Short mmCIF file of the C-alpha atoms (twelve columns), coordinates in Angstrom:
data_MODEL
# 
_entry.id   MODEL 
# 
loop_
_atom_site.group_PDB 
_atom_site.id 
_atom_site.type_symbol 
_atom_site.label_atom_id 
_atom_site.label_alt_id 
_atom_site.label_comp_id 
_atom_site.label_asym_id 
_atom_site.label_seq_id 
_atom_site.Cartn_x 
_atom_site.Cartn_y 
_atom_site.Cartn_z 
_atom_site.pdbx_PDB_model_num 
ATOM 1   C CA . MET A 1   -18.076 3.185   -81.638 1 
ATOM 2   C CA . LYS A 2   -14.776 2.213   -80.125 1 
ATOM 3   C CA . GLU A 3   -13.994 5.852   -78.695 1 
ATOM 4   C CA . GLU A 4   -17.954 5.086   -77.055 1 
ATOM 5   C CA . THR A 5   -16.391 1.885   -75.546 1 
ATOM 6   C CA . ASN A 6   -13.271 3.566   -74.309 1 
ATOM 7   C CA . MET A 7   -15.543 6.484   -72.735 1 
ATOM 8   C CA . LYS A 8   -17.738 3.750   -71.141 1 
ATOM 9   C CA . LYS A 9   -14.445 2.224   -69.525 1 
ATOM 10  C CA . ARG A 10  -13.607 5.589   -68.465 1 
ATOM 11  C CA . VAL A 11  -16.964 6.187   -66.666 1 
ATOM 12  C CA . ALA A 12  -17.154 2.712   -65.343 1 
ATOM 13  C CA . ALA A 13  -13.662 2.757   -63.501 1 
ATOM 14  C CA . PRO A 14  -14.445 5.075   -60.739 1 
ATOM 15  C CA . ALA A 15  -17.587 3.375   -60.250 1 
ATOM 16  C CA . SER A 16  -15.428 0.074   -59.583 1 
ATOM 17  C CA . SER A 17  -12.928 1.851   -57.380 1 
ATOM 18  C CA . LYS A 18  -15.890 3.111   -55.257 1 
ATOM 19  C CA . ALA A 19  -17.534 -0.284  -54.975 1 
ATOM 20  C CA . MET A 20  -13.650 -1.463  -54.066 1 
ATOM 21  C CA . LYS A 21  -13.296 1.195   -51.526 1 
ATOM 22  C CA . ALA A 22  -16.248 0.485   -49.780 1 
ATOM 23  C CA . GLY A 23  -15.806 -3.058  -49.662 1 
ATOM 24  C CA . LEU A 24  -12.136 -2.405  -48.178 1 
ATOM 25  C CA . LEU A 25  -13.910 0.047   -45.717 1 
ATOM 26  C CA . ALA A 26  -16.682 -2.619  -44.570 1 
ATOM 27  C CA . ALA A 27  -13.731 -5.024  -44.164 1 
ATOM 28  C CA . VAL A 28  -11.744 -2.486  -41.997 1 
ATOM 29  C CA . LEU A 29  -14.831 -1.958  -39.838 1 
ATOM 30  C CA . LEU A 30  -15.646 -5.712  -39.376 1 
ATOM 31  C CA . THR A 31  -12.223 -6.383  -38.546 1 
ATOM 32  C CA . ALA A 32  -12.198 -3.595  -35.650 1 
ATOM 33  C CA . ALA A 33  -15.445 -4.595  -34.280 1 
ATOM 34  C CA . MET A 34  -13.783 -8.279  -34.216 1 
ATOM 35  C CA . GLY A 35  -10.979 -7.053  -32.793 1 
ATOM 36  C CA . ALA A 36  -12.600 -4.886  -30.130 1 
ATOM 37  C CA . ALA A 37  -14.714 -8.018  -29.420 1 
ATOM 38  C CA . PHE A 38  -11.493 -9.989  -28.847 1 
ATOM 39  C CA . ALA A 39  -10.298 -7.518  -26.712 1 
ATOM 40  C CA . GLN A 40  -13.369 -7.481  -24.825 1 
ATOM 41  C CA . ASP A 41  -13.198 -11.198 -24.343 1 
ATOM 42  C CA . ALA A 42  -9.654  -11.310 -23.206 1 
ATOM 43  C CA . ALA A 43  -10.545 -8.710  -20.582 1 
ATOM 44  C CA . SER A 44  -13.588 -10.188 -19.163 1 
ATOM 45  C CA . ALA A 45  -11.314 -13.757 -19.112 1 
ATOM 46  C CA . GLU A 46  -8.602  -11.976 -17.006 1 
ATOM 47  C CA . PRO A 47  -9.268  -13.488 -13.496 1 
ATOM 48  C CA . LYS A 48  -10.879 -10.340 -11.104 1 
ATOM 49  C CA . VAL A 49  -8.432  -11.450 -8.553  1 
ATOM 50  C CA . LEU A 50  -5.784  -9.833  -10.444 1 
ATOM 51  C CA . HIS A 51  -7.253  -6.484  -9.625  1 
ATOM 52  C CA . ALA A 52  -7.951  -7.057  -6.083  1 
ATOM 53  C CA . GLY A 53  -5.146  -5.145  -4.832  1 
ATOM 54  C CA . ASP A 54  -6.231  -1.971  -6.715  1 
ATOM 55  C CA . GLY A 55  -6.859  1.091   -4.296  1 
ATOM 56  C CA . ALA A 56  -5.906  -1.150  -1.557  1 
ATOM 57  C CA . LYS A 57  -5.532  0.770   1.727   1 
ATOM 58  C CA . THR A 58  -3.342  0.552   4.695   1 
ATOM 59  C CA . VAL A 59  -5.360  -1.130  7.668   1 
ATOM 60  C CA . ARG A 60  -3.990  -1.862  11.499  1 
ATOM 61  C CA . PHE A 61  -5.273  -4.970  13.241  1 
ATOM 62  C CA . GLU A 62  -4.760  -5.075  16.891  1 
ATOM 63  C CA . ASN A 63  -5.026  -8.219  19.577  1 
ATOM 64  C CA . MET A 64  -3.870  -10.578 16.692  1 
ATOM 65  C CA . HIS A 65  -1.567  -12.968 18.767  1 
ATOM 66  C CA . GLN A 66  -2.894  -16.376 18.369  1 
ATOM 67  C CA . MET A 67  -5.645  -15.368 15.946  1 
ATOM 68  C CA . ARG A 68  -6.424  -18.513 13.807  1 
ATOM 69  C CA . PHE A 69  -6.393  -17.717 10.012  1 
ATOM 70  C CA . ILE A 70  -6.173  -19.478 6.388   1 
ATOM 71  C CA . GLU A 71  -4.833  -17.583 3.239   1 
ATOM 72  C CA . PHE A 72  -5.244  -18.701 0.081   1 
ATOM 73  C CA . PHE A 73  -2.989  -18.051 -2.719  1 
ATOM 74  C CA . MET A 74  -4.481  -17.999 -6.654  1 
ATOM 75  C CA . VAL A 75  -1.959  -18.976 -9.031  1 
ATOM 76  C CA . THR A 76  -2.351  -17.770 -12.315 1 
ATOM 77  C CA . PRO A 77  -0.227  -16.557 -15.250 1 
ATOM 78  C CA . ASP A 78  0.221   -12.755 -15.348 1 
ATOM 79  C CA . PRO A 79  -1.468  -11.436 -18.535 1 
ATOM 80  C CA . LYS A 80  1.649   -9.113  -19.368 1 
ATOM 81  C CA . THR A 81  4.737   -11.449 -18.677 1 
ATOM 82  C CA . GLY A 82  3.339   -14.831 -18.736 1 
ATOM 83  C CA . LYS A 83  5.290   -15.685 -15.697 1 
ATOM 84  C CA . LEU A 84  3.405   -17.141 -12.647 1 
ATOM 85  C CA . ILE A 85  1.880   -14.931 -9.848  1 
ATOM 86  C CA . ALA A 86  -0.159  -15.772 -7.113  1 
ATOM 87  C CA . PRO A 87  -2.757  -12.621 -5.052  1 
ATOM 88  C CA . CYS A 88  -2.908  -13.683 -1.570  1 
ATOM 89  C CA . PHE A 89  -5.925  -13.262 0.397   1 
ATOM 90  C CA . ASN A 90  -5.951  -13.693 4.339   1 
ATOM 91  C CA . SER A 91  -9.078  -14.548 6.595   1 
ATOM 92  C CA . MET A 92  -7.862  -11.822 9.377   1 
ATOM 93  C CA . TYR A 93  -7.261  -8.869  6.592   1 
ATOM 94  C CA . THR A 94  -11.300 -8.032  6.293   1 
ATOM 95  C CA . SER A 95  -14.037 -5.729  6.495   1 
ATOM 96  C CA . LYS A 96  -15.033 -7.572  9.737   1 
ATOM 97  C CA . GLY A 97  -12.260 -6.611  11.769  1 
ATOM 98  C CA . SER A 98  -10.729 -9.107  14.664  1 
ATOM 99  C CA . PRO A 99  -13.258 -11.551 16.045  1 
ATOM 100 C CA . THR A 100 -13.378 -11.742 20.201  1 
ATOM 101 C CA . THR A 101 -13.265 -15.527 19.195  1 
ATOM 102 C CA . LYS A 102 -9.789  -15.134 17.660  1 
ATOM 103 C CA . ASP A 103 -11.139 -17.815 15.008  1 
ATOM 104 C CA . THR A 104 -11.286 -16.356 11.117  1 
ATOM 105 C CA . SER A 105 -11.610 -19.839 9.827   1 
ATOM 106 C CA . PRO A 106 -13.810 -22.231 11.820  1 
ATOM 107 C CA . GLN A 107 -12.509 -25.922 11.419  1 
ATOM 108 C CA . ALA A 108 -16.032 -26.660 9.829   1 
ATOM 109 C CA . LEU A 109 -15.916 -24.402 7.161   1 
ATOM 110 C CA . VAL A 110 -12.131 -25.252 6.515   1 
ATOM 111 C CA . GLU A 111 -13.197 -28.890 6.170   1 
ATOM 112 C CA . GLY A 112 -15.614 -28.036 3.523   1 
ATOM 113 C CA . LEU A 113 -13.110 -26.037 1.450   1 
ATOM 114 C CA . ASP A 114 -12.839 -27.516 -2.254  1 
ATOM 115 C CA . CYS A 115 -9.617  -25.789 -3.798  1 
ATOM 116 C CA . ASP A 116 -10.139 -27.142 -7.433  1 
ATOM 117 C CA . LYS A 117 -13.774 -25.454 -7.191  1 
ATOM 118 C CA . ILE A 118 -12.469 -22.525 -5.850  1 
ATOM 119 C CA . ALA A 119 -9.852  -22.352 -8.665  1 
ATOM 120 C CA . LYS A 120 -12.430 -22.652 -11.039 1 
ATOM 121 C CA . GLU A 121 -14.817 -20.188 -9.501  1 
ATOM 122 C CA . HIS A 122 -12.036 -17.516 -9.413  1 
ATOM 123 C CA . GLY A 123 -10.772 -18.751 -13.404 1 
ATOM 124 C CA . VAL A 124 -7.221  -19.233 -11.887 1 
ATOM 125 C CA . LEU A 125 -4.812  -22.094 -12.552 1 
ATOM 126 C CA . LYS A 126 -4.664  -23.414 -8.861  1 
ATOM 127 C CA . ALA A 127 -6.083  -22.079 -5.501  1 
ATOM 128 C CA . SER A 128 -3.236  -23.137 -2.712  1 
ATOM 129 C CA . LEU A 129 -4.616  -23.137 0.813   1 
ATOM 130 C CA . ASN A 130 -1.819  -21.911 3.510   1 
ATOM 131 C CA . GLY A 131 -3.018  -23.183 6.905   1 
ATOM 132 C CA . PRO A 132 -5.035  -23.104 8.952   1 
ATOM 133 C CA . LYS A 133 -2.315  -21.257 11.334  1 
ATOM 134 C CA . ILE A 134 -2.172  -18.954 14.250  1 
ATOM 135 C CA . TRP A 135 -0.598  -15.372 14.290  1 
ATOM 136 C CA . MET A 136 2.339   -14.969 16.667  1 
ATOM 137 C CA . PRO A 137 2.463   -11.169 16.450  1 
ATOM 138 C CA . ASP A 138 0.184   -8.630  18.247  1 
ATOM 139 C CA . TRP A 139 -0.262  -6.128  15.678  1 
ATOM 140 C CA . VAL A 140 0.290   -5.833  11.899  1 
ATOM 141 C CA . GLU A 141 -0.187  -2.703  9.451   1 
ATOM 142 C CA . VAL A 142 -1.056  -4.108  6.039   1 
ATOM 143 C CA . GLN A 143 -2.429  -3.102  2.778   1 
ATOM 144 C CA . VAL A 144 -5.914  -4.790  2.694   1 
ATOM 145 C CA . GLY A 145 -7.942  -4.746  -0.642  1 
ATOM 146 C CA . ALA A 146 -10.969 -6.413  -2.374  1 
ATOM 147 C CA . GLU A 147 -12.662 -9.252  -0.352  1 
ATOM 148 C CA . ILE A 148 -13.688 -12.852 -1.717  1 
ATOM 149 C CA . GLU A 149 -15.538 -15.548 -0.025  1 
ATOM 150 C CA . CYS A 150 -14.694 -19.068 0.231   1 
ATOM 151 C CA . ASN A 151 -17.011 -21.624 1.408   1 
ATOM 152 C CA . GLY A 152 -18.539 -19.261 4.047   1 
ATOM 153 C CA . ILE A 153 -14.967 -17.809 4.844   1 
ATOM 154 C CA . THR A 154 -14.280 -14.187 3.585   1 
ATOM 155 C CA . LEU A 155 -10.721 -13.277 2.789   1 
ATOM 156 C CA . GLY A 156 -9.274  -9.917  2.024   1 
ATOM 157 C CA . TRP A 157 -6.489  -9.504  -0.704  1 
ATOM 158 C CA . CYS A 158 -3.213  -8.332  1.259   1 
ATOM 159 C CA . ALA A 159 -0.330  -9.045  -1.496  1 
ATOM 160 C CA . GLN A 160 0.645   -10.827 -4.616  1 
ATOM 161 C CA . LEU A 161 3.575   -13.135 -5.068  1 
ATOM 162 C CA . ALA A 162 5.874   -13.867 -7.841  1 
ATOM 163 C CA . LEU A 163 6.298   -17.390 -8.383  1 
ATOM 164 C CA . PRO A 164 9.032   -20.040 -9.691  1 
ATOM 165 C CA . SER A 165 7.875   -21.675 -13.116 1 
ATOM 166 C CA . SER A 166 6.996   -24.326 -10.557 1 
ATOM 167 C CA . GLY A 167 4.419   -23.118 -9.224  1 
ATOM 168 C CA . THR A 168 5.092   -23.720 -5.597  1 
ATOM 169 C CA . ILE A 169 4.609   -21.158 -2.720  1 
ATOM 170 C CA . ASP A 170 6.611   -22.600 0.017   1 
ATOM 171 C CA . GLY A 171 10.616  -23.053 0.053   1 
ATOM 172 C CA . ALA A 172 12.258  -25.800 1.726   1 
ATOM 173 C CA . PRO A 173 12.496  -26.044 5.219   1 
ATOM 174 C CA . TYR A 174 14.953  -23.843 6.839   1 
ATOM 175 C CA . GLU A 175 16.320  -22.205 3.569   1 
ATOM 176 C CA . PRO A 176 16.022  -18.332 3.628   1 
ATOM 177 C CA . MET A 177 13.759  -16.824 1.306   1 
ATOM 178 C CA . GLN A 178 13.241  -13.418 0.318   1 
ATOM 179 C CA . ILE A 179 9.974   -11.304 0.109   1 
ATOM 180 C CA . THR A 180 8.859   -7.916  -0.799  1 
ATOM 181 C CA . ARG A 181 6.915   -6.371  1.872   1 
ATOM 182 C CA . SER A 182 5.656   -2.991  2.857   1 
ATOM 183 C CA . SER A 183 3.726   -4.012  6.082   1 
ATOM 184 C CA . LYS A 184 4.595   -3.215  9.743   1 
ATOM 185 C CA . TRP A 185 4.870   -6.066  12.498  1 
ATOM 186 C CA . GLY A 186 4.778   -5.998  16.207  1 
ATOM 187 C CA . TRP A 187 5.299   -8.293  18.955  1 
ATOM 188 C CA . ALA A 188 4.398   -6.559  22.375  1 
ATOM 189 C CA . LYS A 189 6.309   -6.363  25.557  1 
ATOM 190 C CA . GLY A 190 5.050   -9.082  27.488  1 
ATOM 191 C CA . THR A 191 4.338   -11.676 25.071  1 
ATOM 192 C CA . LYS A 192 5.569   -15.270 24.760  1 
ATOM 193 C CA . ALA A 193 8.146   -15.258 21.577  1 
ATOM 194 C CA . VAL A 194 9.534   -18.380 20.166  1 
ATOM 195 C CA . LEU A 195 12.829  -18.157 18.647  1 
ATOM 196 C CA . LEU A 196 15.310  -20.172 16.573  1 
ATOM 197 C CA . ASP A 197 19.036  -19.077 16.660  1 
ATOM 198 C CA . ASP A 198 21.125  -20.693 13.564  1 
ATOM 199 C CA . PRO A 199 25.107  -21.292 13.539  1 
ATOM 200 C CA . LYS A 200 25.474  -18.127 11.755  1 
ATOM 201 C CA . GLY A 201 24.589  -15.981 14.320  1 
ATOM 202 C CA . ASP A 202 21.196  -14.625 12.890  1 
ATOM 203 C CA . THR A 203 17.800  -15.151 15.219  1 
ATOM 204 C CA . TRP A 204 14.525  -16.209 13.555  1 
ATOM 205 C CA . ILE A 205 11.175  -15.101 15.381  1 
ATOM 206 C CA . LEU A 206 8.147   -17.389 15.036  1 
ATOM 207 C CA . LYS A 207 5.302   -15.511 12.852  1 
ATOM 208 C CA . GLY A 208 2.674   -17.775 12.241  1 
ATOM 209 C CA . PHE A 209 2.058   -21.174 13.705  1 
ATOM 210 C CA . GLN A 210 1.288   -24.196 11.628  1 
ATOM 211 C CA . LEU A 211 -1.961  -26.066 12.707  1 
ATOM 212 C CA . GLY A 212 -2.744  -27.558 9.347   1 
ATOM 213 C CA . LEU A 213 -6.122  -29.257 8.272   1 
ATOM 214 C CA . LYS A 214 -5.788  -31.929 10.734  1 
ATOM 215 C CA . PRO A 215 -3.697  -30.301 13.731  1 
ATOM 216 C CA . ALA A 216 -1.541  -32.749 15.086  1 
ATOM 217 C CA . GLN A 217 -0.805  -30.820 18.171  1 
ATOM 218 C CA . THR A 218 -1.716  -27.301 20.099  1 
ATOM 219 C CA . TYR A 219 0.359   -24.370 19.949  1 
ATOM 220 C CA . GLU A 220 0.561   -25.195 24.167  1 
ATOM 221 C CA . ASP A 221 1.656   -28.588 23.477  1 
ATOM 222 C CA . TYR A 222 4.578   -27.118 20.983  1 
ATOM 223 C CA . LEU A 223 5.556   -24.625 23.607  1 
ATOM 224 C CA . ALA A 224 6.007   -27.359 26.359  1 
ATOM 225 C CA . LYS A 225 7.985   -29.725 23.607  1 
ATOM 226 C CA . GLY A 226 10.068  -27.063 22.467  1 
ATOM 227 C CA . ALA A 227 12.825  -28.485 19.969  1 
ATOM 228 C CA . ALA A 228 11.737  -32.082 20.816  1 
ATOM 229 C CA . SER A 229 8.929   -31.346 18.119  1 
ATOM 230 C CA . TYR A 230 11.316  -31.259 15.382  1 
ATOM 231 C CA . LYS A 231 12.977  -34.731 13.816  1 
ATOM 232 C CA . LYS A 232 14.949  -32.821 10.840  1 
ATOM 233 C CA . LEU A 233 16.054  -29.580 13.135  1 
ATOM 234 C CA . PRO A 234 19.767  -28.938 11.697  1 
ATOM 235 C CA . ALA A 235 22.602  -29.118 13.747  1 
ATOM 236 C CA . GLY A 236 23.745  -26.266 15.687  1 
ATOM 237 C CA . TRP A 237 20.150  -24.861 15.567  1 
ATOM 238 C CA . LYS A 238 18.588  -23.889 18.893  1 
ATOM 239 C CA . LEU A 239 15.083  -22.931 19.953  1 
ATOM 240 C CA . ARG A 240 14.348  -20.575 22.730  1 
ATOM 241 C CA . VAL A 241 10.876  -19.327 24.599  1 
ATOM 242 C CA . VAL A 242 11.069  -15.718 25.925  1 
ATOM 243 C CA . THR A 243 8.976   -13.253 27.523  1 
ATOM 244 C CA . LEU A 244 9.955   -9.940  25.497  1 
ATOM 245 C CA . GLU A 245 11.230  -7.463  27.627  1 
ATOM 246 C CA . LYS A 246 10.480  -4.743  24.895  1 
ATOM 247 C CA . ASP A 247 8.204   -4.524  21.720  1 
ATOM 248 C CA . VAL A 248 9.663   -6.425  18.421  1 
ATOM 249 C CA . ILE A 249 8.952   -4.338  15.636  1 
ATOM 250 C CA . GLU A 250 9.675   -5.462  11.992  1 
ATOM 251 C CA . ILE A 251 9.944   -3.053  9.156   1 
ATOM 252 C CA . PRO A 252 12.342  -4.193  6.636   1 
ATOM 253 C CA . GLU A 253 14.437  -1.402  5.699   1 
ATOM 254 C CA . THR A 254 14.652  -2.267  1.850   1 
ATOM 255 C CA . GLY A 255 11.255  -3.283  1.715   1 
ATOM 256 C CA . VAL A 256 12.491  -6.969  1.416   1 
ATOM 257 C CA . ALA A 257 12.102  -9.277  4.545   1 
ATOM 258 C CA . THR A 258 13.875  -12.601 5.055   1 
ATOM 259 C CA . ILE A 259 11.758  -15.627 6.035   1 
ATOM 260 C CA . MET A 260 11.711  -19.417 6.101   1 
ATOM 261 C CA . THR A 261 9.407   -22.154 6.953   1 
ATOM 262 C CA . ASP A 262 10.520  -25.159 8.913   1 
ATOM 263 C CA . GLU A 263 9.494   -28.832 8.604   1 
ATOM 264 C CA . LEU A 264 6.293   -28.203 10.382  1 
ATOM 265 C CA . PHE A 265 5.415   -25.596 7.801   1 
ATOM 266 C CA . ASN A 266 6.015   -22.661 10.492  1 
ATOM 267 C CA . VAL A 267 6.499   -19.411 9.001   1 
ATOM 268 C CA . TRP A 268 9.863   -17.673 10.615  1 
ATOM 269 C CA . ASP A 269 11.120  -14.077 10.139  1 
ATOM 270 C CA . LYS A 270 14.535  -12.765 10.263  1 
ATOM 271 C CA . CYS A 271 15.318  -10.574 13.352  1 
ATOM 272 C CA . GLY A 272 18.143  -7.864  13.535  1 
ATOM 273 C CA . PRO A 273 19.729  -5.155  11.909  1 
ATOM 274 C CA . GLY A 274 17.780  -3.947  8.741   1 
ATOM 275 C CA . MET A 275 14.940  -6.166  9.612   1 
ATOM 276 C CA . THR A 276 13.733  -5.458  13.278  1 
ATOM 277 C CA . ASN A 277 14.429  -2.848  15.807  1 
ATOM 278 C CA . TYR A 278 16.875  -5.370  17.919  1 
ATOM 279 C CA . LYS A 279 17.572  -8.945  18.322  1 
ATOM 280 C CA . PRO A 280 15.894  -10.293 21.261  1 
# 
């Protein structure tokens, strides 16, 4: 009987082992399935705007001097690093091309923009509006990606910015900032350009004139007032308005451009060696 009992135990052991292995296999398969489902949910939760630049192509836009536009910076954490980044979308860089009206962001549609709603729709922390502004260059060659729509305004992907932990887009007025840039810009001969000369001998060319949601002045008013438009222009800075005698071409040699904003939220690009073909 004792031998028979031991035999039964020996026979029963493999059966118990098989059951354990089957249970373990089932647990592994369940864990794998749950992991796959989690990965799928994580992928679906990732904002689509992060991939709007995939497959972007270089497009040239002409006749853009005094073209009205807006931009949206979609602020969100980088899934890989956790640091804040901001895919940028511009209302001029679209498959619609440049309208004859030179207005890619009609005021009535701009006034209806709801930044909180737009951020929620695109799954980002914040949708930061830049503009409305008007362009000063005559042409640009820029990488353009997928398009989005905000309250009837179509905007095309054109860049992705790395942001400080504060999530702010603009720097302090009159303080130079550097931005990675592969685009090329041109101000044509005969174009009226606005320039700022600083005490260091650097010259800055006006790139984007700020209108804002409630424009305080037109570009023509700004030209007529000149430096009188400013209350906080630093000492030693001088503003000039010139008619260009030859094209100004901006192609940063290192792929990094130096820019700044002023107290009116206008945007300026640095001219000179390494930045433009000459300093006007």
